[in-house]
gemmi code that builds the backbone of each chain (N, CA, C; Angstrom):
import gemmi

chains = {
    "A": [
        ("UNK", (104.339, 115.658, 98.055), (104.557, 116.283, 99.357), (106.040, 116.575, 99.577)),
        ("UNK", (106.873, 115.579, 99.226), (108.309, 115.777, 99.430), (108.847, 116.891, 98.538)),
        ("UNK", (108.237, 117.002, 97.322), (108.689, 118.037, 96.392), (108.409, 119.415, 96.971)),
        ("UNK", (107.251, 119.551, 97.612), (106.906, 120.829, 98.239), (107.981, 121.210, 99.258)),
        ("UNK", (108.398, 120.234, 100.042), (109.406, 120.498, 101.074), (110.715, 120.962, 100.436)),
        ("UNK", (111.122, 120.279, 99.352), (112.379, 120.664, 98.686), (112.263, 122.093, 98.134)),
        ("UNK", (111.091, 122.422, 97.569), (110.886, 123.769, 97.026), (110.915, 124.832, 98.121)),
        ("UNK", (110.323, 124.509, 99.269), (110.382, 125.443, 100.398), (111.851, 125.704, 100.742)),
        ("UNK", (112.650, 124.629, 100.733), (114.072, 124.769, 101.027), (114.757, 125.705, 100.042)),
        ("UNK", (114.396, 125.573, 98.759), (115.026, 126.406, 97.726), (114.674, 127.881, 97.929)),
        ("UNK", (113.388, 128.161, 98.188), (112.957, 129.549, 98.410), (113.668, 130.125, 99.630)),
        ("UNK", (113.720, 129.353, 100.697), (114.380, 129.830, 101.911), (115.856, 130.064, 101.628)),
        ("UNK", (116.450, 129.191, 100.808), (117.862, 129.321, 100.478), (118.169, 130.621, 99.745)),
        ("UNK", (117.271, 131.030, 98.853), (117.489, 132.286, 98.134), (117.593, 133.431, 99.139)),
        ("UNK", (116.725, 133.391, 100.150), (116.780, 134.441, 101.167), (118.037, 134.329, 102.029)),
        ("UNK", (118.533, 133.116, 102.227), (119.791, 132.932, 102.978), (120.901, 133.734, 102.293)),
        ("UNK", (121.007, 133.551, 100.984), (122.056, 134.245, 100.250), (121.795, 135.730, 100.135)),
        ("UNK", (120.542, 136.070, 99.889), (120.184, 137.469, 99.663), (120.386, 138.295, 100.924)),
        ("UNK", (120.015, 137.735, 102.060), (120.018, 138.526, 103.296), (121.153, 138.156, 104.249)),
        ("UNK", (121.889, 137.073, 103.970), (122.984, 136.695, 104.861), (122.514, 136.141, 106.189)),
        ("UNK", (121.345, 135.510, 106.176), (120.784, 134.963, 107.416), (120.854, 133.443, 107.378)),
        ("UNK", (120.454, 132.802, 108.465), (120.490, 131.354, 108.509), (119.363, 130.720, 107.718)),
        ("UNK", (118.254, 131.395, 107.610), (117.124, 130.839, 106.880), (115.978, 130.432, 107.788)),
        ("UNK", (116.248, 130.381, 109.071), (115.209, 129.983, 110.029), (114.016, 130.915, 110.040)),
        ("UNK", (114.252, 132.200, 109.813), (113.129, 133.144, 109.821), (112.159, 132.863, 108.688)),
        ("UNK", (112.621, 132.204, 107.630), (111.733, 131.834, 106.536), (111.183, 130.438, 106.786)),
        ("UNK", (112.058, 129.552, 107.235), (111.656, 128.160, 107.428), (110.561, 128.018, 108.476)),
        ("UNK", (110.707, 128.716, 109.587), (109.741, 128.525, 110.674), (108.319, 128.906, 110.242)),
        ("UNK", (108.098, 130.132, 109.685), (106.731, 130.430, 109.231), (106.263, 129.456, 108.144)),
        ("UNK", (107.159, 129.050, 107.245), (106.758, 128.134, 106.165), (106.342, 126.780, 106.735)),
        ("UNK", (107.094, 126.274, 107.699), (106.754, 124.964, 108.276), (105.437, 125.044, 109.048)),
        ("UNK", (105.225, 126.169, 109.735), (104.007, 126.327, 110.527), (102.784, 126.488, 109.625)),
        ("UNK", (102.875, 127.383, 108.638), (101.682, 127.711, 107.860), (101.481, 126.820, 106.643)),
        ("UNK", (102.555, 126.364, 106.013), (102.387, 125.545, 104.806), (102.331, 124.061, 105.138)),
        ("UNK", (103.111, 123.628, 106.111), (103.116, 122.198, 106.445), (102.359, 121.916, 107.745)),
        ("UNK", (101.758, 122.965, 108.292), (100.910, 122.832, 109.493), (101.606, 122.169, 110.666)),
        ("UNK", (102.855, 122.520, 110.853), (103.561, 122.005, 112.033), (103.226, 122.883, 113.231)),
        ("UNK", (103.387, 122.303, 114.405), (103.250, 123.067, 115.635), (104.497, 123.958, 115.773)),
        ("UNK", (104.373, 125.078, 116.465), (105.482, 126.052, 116.543), (106.791, 125.440, 117.060)),
        ("UNK", (106.692, 124.649, 118.107), (107.908, 124.053, 118.659), (108.553, 123.079, 117.672)),
        ("UNK", (107.698, 122.270, 117.024), (108.223, 121.289, 116.061), (108.898, 122.023, 114.895)),
        ("UNK", (108.270, 123.109, 114.443), (108.841, 123.895, 113.353), (110.207, 124.463, 113.766)),
        ("UNK", (110.299, 124.984, 114.971), (111.548, 125.591, 115.424), (112.647, 124.547, 115.614)),
        ("UNK", (112.291, 123.410, 116.167), (113.276, 122.347, 116.353), (113.784, 121.832, 115.015)),
        ("UNK", (112.855, 121.650, 114.062), (113.232, 121.162, 112.736), (114.113, 122.185, 112.031)),
        ("UNK", (113.747, 123.448, 112.155), (114.537, 124.514, 111.546), (115.969, 124.512, 112.092)),
        ("UNK", (116.108, 124.362, 113.389), (117.451, 124.339, 113.994), (118.269, 123.173, 113.472)),
        ("UNK", (117.604, 122.043, 113.288), (118.285, 120.862, 112.759), (118.781, 121.131, 111.330)),
        ("UNK", (117.915, 121.742, 110.509), (118.278, 122.055, 109.123), (119.497, 122.975, 109.072)),
        ("UNK", (119.609, 123.852, 110.066), (120.682, 124.844, 110.045), (122.014, 124.298, 110.548)),
        ("UNK", (122.059, 123.048, 110.997), (123.326, 122.492, 111.482), (124.394, 122.349, 110.393)),
        ("UNK", (124.060, 121.745, 109.224), (125.093, 121.686, 108.173), (125.384, 123.092, 107.644)),
        ("UNK", (126.569, 123.302, 107.045), (126.924, 124.645, 106.572), (126.194, 125.016, 105.285)),
        ("UNK", (124.866, 125.192, 105.371), (124.069, 125.485, 104.178), (124.420, 126.841, 103.564)),
        ("UNK", (124.976, 127.741, 104.356), (125.284, 129.072, 103.826), (126.659, 129.156, 103.193)),
        ("UNK", (127.365, 128.034, 103.092), (128.748, 128.055, 102.605), (128.854, 128.592, 101.175)),
        ("UNK", (127.967, 128.122, 100.302), (127.965, 128.592, 98.920), (127.731, 130.094, 98.862)),
        ("UNK", (126.782, 130.545, 99.670), (126.467, 131.973, 99.709), (127.661, 132.764, 100.233)),
        ("UNK", (128.319, 132.221, 101.255), (129.477, 132.899, 101.851), (130.583, 133.119, 100.819)),
        ("UNK", (130.812, 132.102, 99.972), (131.866, 132.222, 98.966), (131.560, 133.357, 97.986)),
        ("UNK", (130.264, 133.547, 97.687), (129.871, 134.657, 96.811), (130.201, 136.005, 97.464)),
        ("UNK", (129.921, 136.112, 98.758), (130.218, 137.368, 99.471), (131.722, 137.598, 99.525)),
        ("UNK", (132.460, 136.516, 99.683), (133.911, 136.607, 99.781), (134.536, 137.149, 98.493)),
        ("UNK", (133.937, 136.735, 97.356), (134.414, 137.228, 96.059), (134.349, 138.748, 96.016)),
        ("UNK", (133.348, 139.294, 96.686), (133.187, 140.748, 96.692), (134.010, 141.376, 97.822)),
        ("UNK", (134.610, 140.529, 98.676), (135.460, 141.039, 99.761), (134.710, 141.657, 100.913)),
        ("UNK", (133.436, 141.308, 101.084), (132.676, 141.929, 102.157), (132.433, 140.943, 103.308)),
        ("UNK", (133.509, 140.387, 103.840), (133.384, 139.438, 104.938), (134.436, 139.764, 105.996)),
        ("UNK", (134.050, 139.782, 107.287), (135.002, 139.983, 108.381), (135.083, 138.663, 109.162)),
        ("UNK", (136.083, 137.854, 108.849), (136.175, 136.518, 109.446), (136.414, 136.567, 110.951)),
        ("UNK", (137.240, 137.523, 111.382), (137.540, 137.664, 112.805), (136.239, 137.832, 113.606)),
        ("UNK", (135.404, 138.792, 113.170), (134.134, 139.047, 113.852), (133.240, 137.809, 113.787)),
        ("UNK", (133.202, 137.167, 112.634), (132.324, 136.013, 112.447), (132.671, 134.866, 113.377)),
        ("UNK", (133.961, 134.607, 113.553), (134.372, 133.469, 114.371), (134.077, 133.727, 115.854)),
        ("UNK", (134.341, 134.947, 116.311), (134.009, 135.267, 117.707), (132.509, 135.123, 117.962)),
        ("UNK", (131.726, 135.569, 116.985), (130.280, 135.464, 117.115), (129.839, 134.013, 117.232)),
        ("UNK", (130.453, 133.161, 116.428), (130.060, 131.755, 116.416), (130.238, 131.139, 117.800)),
        ("UNK", (131.321, 131.507, 118.482), (131.572, 130.971, 119.824), (130.462, 131.406, 120.781)),
        ("UNK", (130.122, 132.691, 120.729), (129.046, 133.199, 121.581), (127.717, 132.533, 121.277)),
        ("UNK", (127.484, 132.260, 119.983), (126.190, 131.707, 119.583), (125.954, 130.298, 120.102)),
        ("UNK", (127.034, 129.549, 120.211), (126.890, 128.179, 120.685), (126.282, 128.184, 122.091)),
        ("UNK", (126.810, 129.063, 122.926), (126.330, 129.196, 124.296), (124.919, 129.791, 124.338)),
        ("UNK", (124.725, 130.895, 123.601), (123.419, 131.556, 123.587), (122.328, 130.627, 123.069)),
        ("UNK", (122.650, 129.808, 122.075), (121.668, 128.897, 121.494), (121.111, 127.932, 122.528)),
        ("UNK", (121.997, 127.481, 123.387), (121.564, 126.558, 124.434), (120.600, 127.264, 125.396)),
        ("UNK", (120.960, 128.476, 125.802), (120.097, 129.240, 126.707), (118.719, 129.476, 126.088)),
        ("UNK", (118.714, 129.926, 124.822), (117.451, 130.196, 124.133), (116.584, 128.953, 124.046)),
        ("UNK", (117.193, 127.821, 123.734), (116.458, 126.559, 123.636), (115.812, 126.204, 124.974)),
        ("UNK", (116.554, 126.409, 126.041), (116.028, 126.102, 127.373), (114.841, 126.999, 127.728)),
        ("UNK", (114.850, 128.248, 127.230), (113.735, 129.161, 127.512), (112.506, 128.766, 126.685)),
        ("UNK", (112.736, 128.403, 125.398), (111.620, 128.185, 124.471), (110.852, 126.896, 124.734)),
        ("UNK", (111.546, 125.828, 125.066), (110.888, 124.518, 125.151), (109.697, 124.520, 126.123)),
        ("UNK", (109.806, 125.111, 127.316), (108.623, 125.083, 128.197), (107.516, 126.081, 127.830)),
        ("UNK", (107.746, 127.016, 126.907), (106.714, 128.005, 126.575), (105.565, 127.383, 125.791)),
        ("UNK", (104.364, 128.028, 125.801), (103.258, 127.514, 125.001), (103.514, 127.878, 123.538)),
        ("UNK", (103.048, 127.004, 122.625), (103.317, 127.187, 121.196), (102.762, 128.509, 120.681)),
        ("UNK", (101.562, 128.835, 121.106), (100.897, 130.034, 120.603), (101.644, 131.297, 121.030)),
        ("UNK", (102.016, 131.324, 122.277), (102.759, 132.477, 122.797), (104.088, 132.635, 122.061)),
        ("UNK", (104.738, 131.498, 121.838), (106.034, 131.494, 121.171), (105.909, 132.052, 119.750)),
        ("UNK", (104.837, 131.643, 119.046), (104.586, 132.116, 117.681), (104.461, 133.630, 117.652)),
        ("UNK", (103.656, 134.156, 118.585), (103.410, 135.597, 118.562), (104.640, 136.380, 119.005)),
        ("UNK", (105.348, 135.837, 119.932), (106.585, 136.417, 120.411), (107.576, 136.553, 119.243)),
        ("UNK", (107.695, 135.487, 118.475), (108.584, 135.431, 117.320), (108.189, 136.481, 116.275)),
        ("UNK", (106.882, 136.499, 115.928), (106.400, 137.456, 114.927), (106.651, 138.888, 115.368)),
        ("UNK", (106.368, 139.179, 116.624), (106.566, 140.529, 117.159), (108.038, 140.910, 117.110)),
        ("UNK", (108.879, 139.963, 117.465), (110.325, 140.184, 117.456), (110.832, 140.543, 116.057)),
        ("UNK", (110.349, 139.803, 115.044), (110.770, 140.075, 113.660), (110.330, 141.454, 113.205)),
        ("UNK", (109.070, 141.796, 113.517), (108.561, 143.086, 113.049), (109.304, 144.228, 113.725)),
        ("UNK", (109.611, 144.076, 114.997), (110.335, 145.116, 115.728), (111.734, 145.324, 115.134)),
        ("UNK", (112.444, 144.214, 114.867), (113.790, 144.372, 114.289), (113.701, 145.038, 112.923)),
        ("UNK", (112.646, 144.698, 112.165), (112.486, 145.277, 110.837), (112.303, 146.790, 110.932)),
        ("UNK", (111.462, 147.233, 111.867), (111.197, 148.668, 111.997), (112.459, 149.420, 112.396)),
        ("UNK", (113.227, 148.849, 113.343), (114.466, 149.487, 113.782), (115.425, 149.662, 112.609)),
        ("UNK", (115.576, 148.605, 111.832), (116.493, 148.641, 110.692), (116.045, 149.620, 109.626)),
        ("UNK", (114.737, 149.614, 109.358), (114.214, 150.489, 108.321), (114.452, 151.937, 108.710)),
        ("UNK", (114.200, 152.258, 109.976), (114.403, 153.622, 110.450), (115.846, 154.037, 110.239)),
        ("UNK", (116.775, 153.157, 110.570), (118.195, 153.435, 110.432), (118.582, 153.585, 108.954)),
        ("UNK", (118.037, 152.745, 108.115), (118.373, 152.786, 106.687), (117.924, 154.111, 106.084)),
        ("UNK", (116.800, 154.620, 106.550), (116.282, 155.855, 105.969), (117.051, 157.063, 106.473)),
        ("UNK", (117.464, 157.019, 107.761), (118.186, 158.153, 108.334), (119.518, 158.365, 107.634)),
        ("UNK", (120.160, 157.266, 107.242), (121.478, 157.390, 106.625), (121.391, 157.689, 105.143)),
        ("UNK", (120.164, 157.906, 104.635), (120.000, 157.984, 103.188), (120.470, 159.270, 102.508)),
        ("UNK", (120.500, 160.460, 103.167), (120.803, 161.672, 102.400), (122.013, 161.626, 101.470)),
        ("UNK", (123.178, 161.088, 101.873), (124.306, 161.109, 100.932), (124.126, 160.178, 99.735)),
        ("UNK", (123.143, 159.308, 99.785), (122.928, 158.349, 98.699), (121.746, 158.809, 97.856)),
        ("UNK", (121.979, 159.510, 96.752), (120.873, 160.074, 95.979), (119.891, 159.032, 95.479)),
        ("UNK", (120.366, 157.824, 95.155), (119.483, 156.820, 94.564), (118.406, 156.345, 95.508)),
        ("UNK", (118.679, 156.433, 96.832), (117.719, 155.881, 97.781), (116.964, 156.983, 98.518)),
        ("UNK", (117.254, 158.246, 98.228), (116.667, 159.321, 99.017), (115.168, 159.455, 98.803)),
        ("UNK", (114.646, 158.854, 97.734), (113.213, 158.968, 97.490), (112.398, 158.022, 98.383)),
        ("UNK", (113.116, 157.088, 99.050), (112.422, 156.120, 99.918), (111.895, 156.809, 101.159)),
        ("UNK", (110.686, 156.446, 101.600), (110.086, 157.045, 102.777), (110.637, 156.463, 104.054)),
        ("UNK", (110.185, 156.994, 105.192), (110.633, 156.507, 106.502), (109.847, 155.286, 106.917)),
        ("UNK", (109.968, 154.912, 108.201), (109.348, 153.691, 108.693), (107.830, 153.779, 108.701)),
    ],
    "B": [
        ("UNK", (141.038, 143.975, 121.018), (140.584, 143.080, 122.080), (139.171, 143.453, 122.529)),
        ("UNK", (138.965, 144.790, 122.763), (137.650, 145.247, 123.192), (136.617, 144.871, 122.125)),
        ("UNK", (137.051, 145.010, 120.878), (136.148, 144.718, 119.785), (135.781, 143.235, 119.759)),
        ("UNK", (136.778, 142.373, 120.048), (136.511, 140.937, 120.049), (135.466, 140.574, 121.091)),
        ("UNK", (135.535, 141.236, 122.253), (134.544, 140.966, 123.289), (133.160, 141.381, 122.796)),
        ("UNK", (133.110, 142.486, 122.078), (131.844, 142.919, 121.480), (131.286, 141.860, 120.539)),
        ("UNK", (132.166, 141.272, 119.714), (131.721, 140.235, 118.770), (131.187, 139.022, 119.524)),
        ("UNK", (131.893, 138.687, 120.619), (131.488, 137.534, 121.418), (130.082, 137.749, 121.988)),
        ("UNK", (129.839, 138.969, 122.498), (128.516, 139.271, 123.052), (127.446, 139.304, 121.971)),
        ("UNK", (127.819, 139.812, 120.786), (126.877, 139.786, 119.664), (126.476, 138.340, 119.399)),
        ("UNK", (127.454, 137.442, 119.491), (127.188, 136.019, 119.272), (126.253, 135.450, 120.319)),
        ("UNK", (126.464, 135.820, 121.583), (125.579, 135.303, 122.631), (124.146, 135.780, 122.380)),
        ("UNK", (123.980, 137.063, 122.030), (122.641, 137.600, 121.748), (122.022, 136.858, 120.565)),
        ("UNK", (122.807, 136.660, 119.505), (122.306, 135.937, 118.340), (121.943, 134.507, 118.703)),
        ("UNK", (122.760, 133.904, 119.550), (122.518, 132.519, 119.943), (121.240, 132.358, 120.751)),
        ("UNK", (120.982, 133.302, 121.656), (119.750, 133.214, 122.447), (118.544, 133.277, 121.514)),
        ("UNK", (118.561, 134.211, 120.567), (117.460, 134.308, 119.602), (117.370, 133.025, 118.783)),
        ("UNK", (118.526, 132.474, 118.422), (118.559, 131.255, 117.627), (117.858, 130.106, 118.349)),
        ("UNK", (118.223, 129.895, 119.607), (117.620, 128.804, 120.353), (116.159, 129.064, 120.681)),
        ("UNK", (115.860, 130.323, 120.963), (114.500, 130.689, 121.369), (113.526, 130.561, 120.216)),
        ("UNK", (113.940, 130.979, 119.017), (113.017, 131.031, 117.888), (113.309, 130.003, 116.808)),
        ("UNK", (114.305, 129.153, 116.998), (114.586, 128.119, 116.002), (115.150, 128.678, 114.721)),
        ("UNK", (115.874, 129.787, 114.808), (116.392, 130.434, 113.605), (117.915, 130.376, 113.612)),
        ("UNK", (118.536, 130.905, 112.543), (119.996, 130.861, 112.481), (120.643, 131.881, 113.398)),
        ("UNK", (119.989, 133.003, 113.570), (120.552, 134.055, 114.409), (121.054, 135.236, 113.604)),
        ("UNK", (121.094, 135.085, 112.284), (121.570, 136.169, 111.426), (120.734, 137.431, 111.548)),
        ("UNK", (119.431, 137.272, 111.780), (118.602, 138.477, 111.861), (118.921, 139.292, 113.104)),
        ("UNK", (119.607, 138.697, 114.076), (120.054, 139.474, 115.231), (121.468, 139.999, 114.975)),
        ("UNK", (122.320, 139.141, 114.424), (123.710, 139.540, 114.172), (123.802, 140.712, 113.203)),
        ("UNK", (123.009, 140.676, 112.139), (123.143, 141.691, 111.098), (122.796, 143.091, 111.623)),
        ("UNK", (121.660, 143.248, 112.321), (121.419, 144.576, 112.908), (122.515, 144.987, 113.898)),
        ("UNK", (123.042, 144.044, 114.691), (124.105, 144.413, 115.642), (125.347, 144.876, 114.883)),
        ("UNK", (125.739, 144.121, 113.867), (126.906, 144.516, 113.064), (126.664, 145.869, 112.393)),
        ("UNK", (125.488, 146.005, 111.808), (125.199, 147.195, 111.015), (124.978, 148.436, 111.862)),
        ("UNK", (124.198, 148.277, 112.951), (123.794, 149.468, 113.700), (124.756, 149.779, 114.841)),
        ("UNK", (125.246, 148.762, 115.548), (126.120, 149.036, 116.689), (127.596, 149.064, 116.296)),
        ("UNK", (128.007, 148.175, 115.398), (129.429, 148.097, 115.061), (129.751, 148.792, 113.737)),
        ("UNK", (128.724, 149.471, 113.165), (128.919, 150.295, 111.959), (129.504, 149.544, 110.756)),
        ("UNK", (129.097, 148.282, 110.575), (129.465, 147.551, 109.357), (128.529, 148.004, 108.244)),
        ("UNK", (129.023, 148.042, 107.038), (128.181, 148.321, 105.882), (127.299, 147.068, 105.664)),
        ("UNK", (126.100, 147.243, 105.082), (125.115, 146.142, 105.062), (125.636, 144.840, 104.430)),
        ("UNK", (126.329, 144.927, 103.293), (126.825, 143.693, 102.666), (127.845, 142.996, 103.560)),
        ("UNK", (128.713, 143.793, 104.215), (129.727, 143.204, 105.072), (129.071, 142.562, 106.291)),
        ("UNK", (128.032, 143.208, 106.816), (127.293, 142.639, 107.943), (126.711, 141.283, 107.534)),
        ("UNK", (126.161, 141.204, 106.331), (125.529, 139.962, 105.868), (126.560, 138.877, 105.601)),
        ("UNK", (127.671, 139.255, 104.978), (128.720, 138.272, 104.700), (129.306, 137.713, 105.988)),
        ("UNK", (129.523, 138.600, 106.968), (130.104, 138.181, 108.237), (129.132, 137.300, 109.023)),
        ("UNK", (127.872, 137.637, 108.953), (126.850, 136.807, 109.602), (126.902, 135.387, 109.050)),
        ("UNK", (127.110, 135.258, 107.742), (127.185, 133.923, 107.139), (128.356, 133.122, 107.697)),
        ("UNK", (129.484, 133.793, 108.007), (130.624, 133.093, 108.614), (130.205, 132.500, 109.958)),
        ("UNK", (129.521, 133.315, 110.767), (129.112, 132.863, 112.102), (128.144, 131.691, 112.004)),
        ("UNK", (127.450, 131.558, 110.853), (126.444, 130.499, 110.729), (127.003, 129.211, 110.130)),
        ("UNK", (128.283, 129.200, 109.746), (128.864, 127.999, 109.145), (129.058, 126.864, 110.171)),
        ("UNK", (129.695, 127.112, 111.319), (129.818, 126.009, 112.279), (128.431, 125.647, 112.821)),
        ("UNK", (128.251, 124.419, 113.280), (126.928, 124.038, 113.791), (126.662, 124.677, 115.148)),
        ("UNK", (126.491, 126.008, 115.151), (126.334, 126.741, 116.409), (125.039, 126.395, 117.136)),
        ("UNK", (124.056, 125.875, 116.390), (122.778, 125.574, 117.027), (122.734, 124.179, 117.646)),
        ("UNK", (123.890, 123.515, 117.688), (123.909, 122.112, 118.128), (123.260, 121.906, 119.502)),
        ("UNK", (123.650, 122.725, 120.471), (123.107, 122.557, 121.819), (121.606, 122.850, 121.838)),
        ("UNK", (121.184, 123.829, 121.026), (119.762, 124.155, 120.954), (118.975, 122.993, 120.346)),
        ("UNK", (119.517, 122.369, 119.294), (118.832, 121.227, 118.670), (118.651, 120.110, 119.696)),
        ("UNK", (119.684, 119.872, 120.485), (119.581, 118.805, 121.488), (118.459, 119.110, 122.475)),
        ("UNK", (118.341, 120.396, 122.869), (117.266, 120.769, 123.797), (115.893, 120.490, 123.180)),
        ("UNK", (115.731, 120.802, 121.891), (114.444, 120.554, 121.219), (114.218, 119.062, 120.996)),
        ("UNK", (115.270, 118.364, 120.589), (115.132, 116.934, 120.270), (114.717, 116.145, 121.510)),
        ("UNK", (115.244, 116.546, 122.643), (114.909, 115.854, 123.895), (113.412, 115.936, 124.169)),
        ("UNK", (112.802, 117.064, 123.775), (111.366, 117.249, 123.982), (110.557, 116.706, 122.797)),
        ("UNK", (111.217, 116.086, 121.810), (110.513, 115.513, 120.652), (110.106, 116.542, 119.621)),
        ("UNK", (110.725, 117.704, 119.630), (110.343, 118.774, 118.731), (111.200, 118.875, 117.473)),
        ("UNK", (111.598, 117.754, 116.880), (112.340, 117.814, 115.612), (111.707, 116.847, 114.618)),
        ("UNK", (111.359, 117.337, 113.401), (110.813, 116.479, 112.348), (111.963, 116.188, 111.391)),
        ("UNK", (112.632, 115.054, 111.619), (113.906, 114.773, 110.942), (113.801, 114.692, 109.417)),
        ("UNK", (112.765, 113.979, 108.882), (112.672, 113.775, 107.432), (112.522, 115.106, 106.707)),
        ("UNK", (111.578, 115.927, 107.181), (111.375, 117.237, 106.562), (112.681, 118.018, 106.587)),
        ("UNK", (113.375, 117.939, 107.706), (114.646, 118.647, 107.845), (115.636, 118.240, 106.782)),
        ("UNK", (115.792, 116.953, 106.571), (116.770, 116.466, 105.586), (116.401, 116.934, 104.177)),
        ("UNK", (115.099, 116.906, 103.865), (114.653, 117.313, 102.531), (114.874, 118.801, 102.263)),
        ("UNK", (114.909, 119.599, 103.304), (115.063, 121.039, 103.128), (116.496, 121.446, 102.793)),
        ("UNK", (117.455, 120.606, 103.180), (118.858, 121.020, 103.103), (119.377, 121.316, 101.677)),
        ("UNK", (119.143, 120.426, 100.669), (119.719, 120.725, 99.340), (119.219, 122.031, 98.743)),
        ("UNK", (117.928, 122.294, 98.872), (117.366, 123.533, 98.322), (117.984, 124.750, 98.972)),
        ("UNK", (118.178, 124.671, 100.276), (118.751, 125.798, 101.004), (120.148, 126.119, 100.512)),
        ("UNK", (120.919, 125.074, 100.273), (122.297, 125.285, 99.843), (122.346, 125.973, 98.472)),
        ("UNK", (121.584, 125.403, 97.510), (121.587, 125.964, 96.153), (120.960, 127.346, 96.114)),
        ("UNK", (119.842, 127.483, 96.821), (119.180, 128.787, 96.877), (120.106, 129.842, 97.457)),
        ("UNK", (120.925, 129.450, 98.420), (121.844, 130.393, 99.059), (122.800, 131.020, 98.060)),
        ("UNK", (123.315, 130.207, 97.150), (124.245, 130.728, 96.142), (123.535, 131.727, 95.231)),
        ("UNK", (122.323, 131.343, 94.834), (121.514, 132.194, 93.950), (121.222, 133.537, 94.619)),
        ("UNK", (120.792, 133.478, 95.866), (120.458, 134.704, 96.596), (121.667, 135.617, 96.741)),
        ("UNK", (122.830, 135.010, 96.998), (124.041, 135.817, 97.170), (124.420, 136.514, 95.868)),
        ("UNK", (124.177, 135.835, 94.734), (124.468, 136.464, 93.434), (123.558, 137.671, 93.225)),
        ("UNK", (122.309, 137.539, 93.652), (121.379, 138.672, 93.527), (121.843, 139.819, 94.430)),
        ("UNK", (122.242, 139.467, 95.664), (122.631, 140.495, 96.645), (123.796, 141.334, 96.140)),
        ("UNK", (124.719, 140.716, 95.397), (125.895, 141.444, 94.917), (125.529, 142.574, 93.971)),
        ("UNK", (124.343, 142.463, 93.355), (123.933, 143.498, 92.403), (123.178, 144.650, 93.064)),
        ("UNK", (122.868, 144.504, 94.355), (122.071, 145.535, 95.028), (123.004, 146.490, 95.777)),
        ("UNK", (122.740, 147.790, 95.691), (123.632, 148.728, 96.391), (123.353, 148.693, 97.902)),
        ("UNK", (124.389, 149.034, 98.738), (124.318, 148.791, 100.178), (123.089, 149.352, 100.896)),
        ("UNK", (122.736, 150.579, 100.632), (121.619, 151.162, 101.381), (120.309, 150.490, 101.016)),
        ("UNK", (120.131, 150.266, 99.712), (118.925, 149.582, 99.239), (118.864, 148.184, 99.861)),
        ("UNK", (120.059, 147.574, 99.996), (120.148, 146.238, 100.584), (119.532, 146.227, 101.996)),
        ("UNK", (119.844, 147.254, 102.781), (119.314, 147.290, 104.145), (117.796, 147.446, 104.132)),
        ("UNK", (117.294, 148.199, 103.161), (115.843, 148.372, 103.086), (115.158, 147.081, 102.646)),
        ("UNK", (115.771, 146.374, 101.701), (115.225, 145.082, 101.267), (115.172, 144.139, 102.471)),
        ("UNK", (116.258, 144.131, 103.222), (116.358, 143.277, 104.406), (115.246, 143.594, 105.397)),
        ("UNK", (115.080, 144.874, 105.727), (114.074, 145.279, 106.706), (112.662, 144.952, 106.221)),
        ("UNK", (112.398, 145.197, 104.945), (111.056, 144.961, 104.421), (110.708, 143.472, 104.457)),
        ("UNK", (111.655, 142.623, 104.055), (111.390, 141.176, 104.056), (111.189, 140.659, 105.475)),
        ("UNK", (111.981, 141.197, 106.398), (111.872, 140.797, 107.794), (110.494, 141.130, 108.345)),
        ("UNK", (110.016, 142.332, 107.994), (108.723, 142.771, 108.499), (107.619, 141.864, 107.971)),
        ("UNK", (107.684, 141.534, 106.678), (106.666, 140.669, 106.080), (106.655, 139.296, 106.748)),
        ("UNK", (107.856, 138.747, 106.977), (107.939, 137.432, 107.611), (107.377, 137.480, 109.023)),
        ("UNK", (107.673, 138.571, 109.741), (107.172, 138.735, 111.097), (105.658, 138.818, 111.118)),
        ("UNK", (105.108, 139.574, 110.167), (103.663, 139.737, 110.105), (102.996, 138.396, 109.781)),
        ("UNK", (103.609, 137.647, 108.864), (103.072, 136.345, 108.467), (103.019, 135.438, 109.701)),
        ("UNK", (104.122, 135.436, 110.443), (104.221, 134.595, 111.623), (103.230, 135.022, 112.710)),
        ("UNK", (103.158, 136.313, 113.009), (102.333, 136.791, 114.124), (100.845, 136.713, 113.813)),
        ("UNK", (100.457, 137.156, 112.603), (99.030, 137.234, 112.311), (98.480, 135.939, 111.751)),
        ("UNK", (99.351, 135.071, 111.257), (98.914, 133.779, 110.739), (98.190, 132.964, 111.800)),
        ("UNK", (98.583, 133.108, 113.055), (97.971, 132.311, 114.126), (96.532, 132.725, 114.377)),
        ("UNK", (96.170, 133.967, 114.045), (94.825, 134.445, 114.368), (93.765, 133.764, 113.532)),
        ("UNK", (94.156, 133.274, 112.367), (93.175, 132.635, 111.488), (92.835, 131.226, 111.962)),
        ("UNK", (93.710, 130.640, 112.746), (93.490, 129.251, 113.104), (92.709, 129.103, 114.412)),
    ],
}
model = gemmi.Model(1)
for chain_id, residues in chains.items():
    chain = gemmi.Chain(chain_id)
    for i, (resn, *xyz) in enumerate(residues, 1):
        res = gemmi.Residue()
        res.name, res.seqid = resn, gemmi.SeqId(i, " ")
        for name, pos in zip(("N", "CA", "C"), xyz):
            atom = gemmi.Atom()
            atom.name, atom.element = name, gemmi.Element(name[0])
            atom.pos, atom.b_iso = gemmi.Position(*pos), 0.0
            res.add_atom(atom)
        chain.add_residue(res)
    model.add_chain(chain)
structure = gemmi.Structure()
structure.add_model(model)
structure.setup_entities()
């Protein structure tokens, strides 16, 4: 059982580096569907996992390529501390089922917005122009 | 200065999503950086990782912990894999060209969202 948990962490970690995210978007569905946690428990556990600087190794890889804006990142971090508290206060009283669907809908919506944007900017890039729209 | 205020607000938006959904907040920061602040996709992702280094979710964790919504053991076991996997994923990302990177990002996000939203219907 513990090995499964460590493996889930490794898979989520690959996405952390690949996508530059915290990993919660992978951890939460994995904890809910693979470990059968309740939505709130999954979200709380995910937030706890994200406290240590798990993305540090990934960040150093991005830095080697020079694609990091530290100024923007630090300002964001300050805002996030405050926003995180507000979000937590909103989520805790919600029902687990509603929260799950809200989360899933939110992810799909952001994905569609991004995909649309990625396709619109494609003409100057010949390699990606064969990709379809949203 | 105006730009710094923009970054601060991006952080607040990311933080609300972080606390609300138990996530890091990168999935909100990256679209904001990429679409509103015109960062190239790799730079948006690298910068998002900077914002996720400090324990920005600390206040959110306390809110969940107070309600008993944290499974500590599972959390501890997840950490080493995440760290190592992160390095591996970043090495893969460096080989992907920027536009394709944004499409990979959007596609994975959509799949995760669908898994989360429709997974509940089976139970």
